[in-house]
N, C-alpha and C positions, 0 to 999 in steps of 0.2 A: 504494500500500500504506500502510495506517495502522497504526502500532505503538504500543502502550501500554508504556512503559518504567517500571518501578517499582523505585526504588533511592534510599536516603536520602543517598548520597554524591554531591554535585554534580559533583565532579571526575571520578568514574567515569562518570556519565551523559554528561558532555561528551565524554569519550574514546570512549565507546561510540557516540555519534552518528556519528563518522567511520567506525567499523566498519560500522554499519548502512547508511550511504550507499554503502559498497562492496558490501554485500549487495544493496541495492536503491536505485539512485540517486534514484528518485522517492519514496522513503519519507517519510511525514510522521510524525514521532515526537512523541507526547504523553507528557509526563513527570509522574511522581508520586513523592513522597518518603515517603509512608506508606500503609499498607494501607487506611485509611479513605478517603484521597484516591483510591486506585486503584479502589476499589469505586464511588465516586461517578462517576469518569470512565468506567468500564466501563458503568455504567448510562446515561450521557449519550450516548456514542458508539455508534451502532448499526452502524457500518461498520468495526469493528476487524478486522484480518487476523491480528494476532499480539500476544500478551501476554508480556512478559519480566518475571519477578518475582523479586526478591531474597528470601531467607529471613529475614535479620536486619534487621528494620525496627523503628523506634521505636514503642512502644505495642503494637500487635498484630503478630504475626509473619506472614511470608509464607504459612506453612503454614495459619495460622488463617484467612487471607483466601482461600486457594485454593478451598475449596468454594463460597463465595459468588460468586467470579469465574467458576467453572465453571457455576454455575446461571444467572448473568446472560448469559454468552456461551458456551453449550455447544458451539458449532461452531467457536469460535476456538481455534487451537492455543495452548497455554500452556506456556512453557518457564521452568524455574528457572535463575536465575543466582546462584551462591553461592560464597562463599569456603570453605565446608565441603565436604570430600570424604569425609565419613563415609557408608559404605554404607547405614546405617540411614536417614539423611536422604534418600538417593536412592530407596530402596525406598518410604518413606512418601510422598514427593512423587508418584512414579509411580502408587501405589495410589490416591491422591487425585485423579488425573486429569491430572497434568502429562504433556506429550508429550515432554519432554526435560529433561535435567539437565546444565547446562554449568558447570564449575568456572571461577572467575575466574582461575585460573592458566593457562588454555588460551591459545593464540595466537589472533590475529584470524582467521587462515586456518582454524584448527580450528573456531572459532565460526561462521564463514560456512558451512562444510561441514555443521555440525550443524543450522543453521537451514534450509538447503536440504533436508536430510533430513526435518526436521519438516514443512516446508511441502509436501513430497511425500506426507505422510500417514503417515510412519513415526515410530518412537520412537527418540530418541537417548540412548544411555548411554555415558559416557566409557569408551573401551577399557581404560584403566588401572584403572577401578573395576569392570569387568564380572566378573572372576573373584571378587572379594569379594562382589558382588551375587548371583552364582550360588550362592556358598557359603551365603549367608543363606537361599536358597530350598531348600537340600537338607534332606530329612528326616533324623532321626537314623539311621535304618536304611534301606538301599536297598530299594525295593519292586520289583515285577515290571514289567509293561508299563504304559505311560502310560494314564491315564484321561482321557476326554474333558474338555477345558476345564481340566485341571490341569497345573501345572508338573511335569515329570517329574524324577525323581532323576537326578543326573548320572552316567552310566555310566562304567565304567573305560575307559582308553584302548583303542582298537581293536587296535593293534599296538605292539610295542616298537621296531620299526625306524623310522628317521627318515623313510622314504618316505611315511608317512602324517601327517607333520608334527604329531603329537600330537593329532590330531582324534579325538573320540569316535565310536563307531559311529553315534550319532544325527546328529552333525554331518556325517559322511560321507554319510548318507542325504539330508540337507538339501542338501549340496553337489551331489549327483548330480541332484536335482530342480531346483536352481537352473540347472544346465547345460541342462535341458530348457526353460528360459525360463518356469518357473512362478512365480507371485506368492507372497508369504508366505501369503496367505489360502488359496490353493489347496494349497500345501505342507502347511499346517496341517490341512486337511481330509483330504488324502491320508494323512497320518501319524496322524490322530486326536489332534492336539495343539493347544493354544491358540495363536492367531496371535502373541500376545506372546512366547511361548516360542520360536517360530520366529525372531522378530526377534533374540532374544538369540543363537540358534545362528548366524544369518547373520553377525552382528557378530563372533562368535568365529571363524568360518571366515575372514572377511576379515583379522582380526588375525593368525591363524596363518599365512596366506599372504602377509602384508605387502601386502595389496591395499587401494587407496583406495576401491574400489567393487565392485559385484557382477560387472561385466564383467571387470575385472582379475582377480578371484578365480577366475572360471571359466577364463580364459585361462591363468593361472598353474597352476591345478590340472591342466589338460590337458598343459601343458609338463612337469610333474613326474610325469605318469602316474597321477595319482589318479583321473582319470575318462577314459573313452575316447570319442572322437567328440564332444567337447563343442561345443555351439553357444552362443556367448556371448549373454546376454540383451540385447535391444535397449535402447539408451539412449533415454530419453524426450525428449532434446533440451533439457531444462531444467536442465542442470547435471549433476553427478556422479550416476551411477546407484547410489545407496547402499542399504543394506539396508532 
């Protein structure tokens, strides 16, 4: 695995090298300290597997470099590493093509789990920022049913009793379809909702059930009686089965 790491702090890059070796022992890490250098290296290396990009870079910011990096390597997952936990920054990065947003305040374990999620083709949003991110997506007034390809308004809680763990009606629908072993893409088609929105709902479900992955979420939901006859989704064998 070849990883492009873009951060202007040498000490942080050196510390991160140890974490990345835990993530993938055979990883080859290419380091850049500026956006300009990152773009040059991305153009030079055709076999990149992952790009880790800081937002606060000298000269040109990480967000400014993001579109060109995506154009150069459109199939390579790009993840933001940032000291900022501002929801607007998270939303902007995701809309510009980032596959994940990892705050520098997270633990090495959290970072490794997030990277595994991204490498599995999913999008990572920090659970602590998810509610704030969802709030940014809410329109001023709640609308009716979801339109194809649009992020739906967040509905009111399904029930007031604690048995439903504070899940919304839509999240309960997603949970029941997760229990059938359906992928995010299939769930999105079934509910006529964008796949990115389904990913957010899956993350919210896991957070509400205090589950580390989809399998644990389904098992815990069955134990609490939220779903009947649940069949846990199969693990892909490549680490945690995350949303």
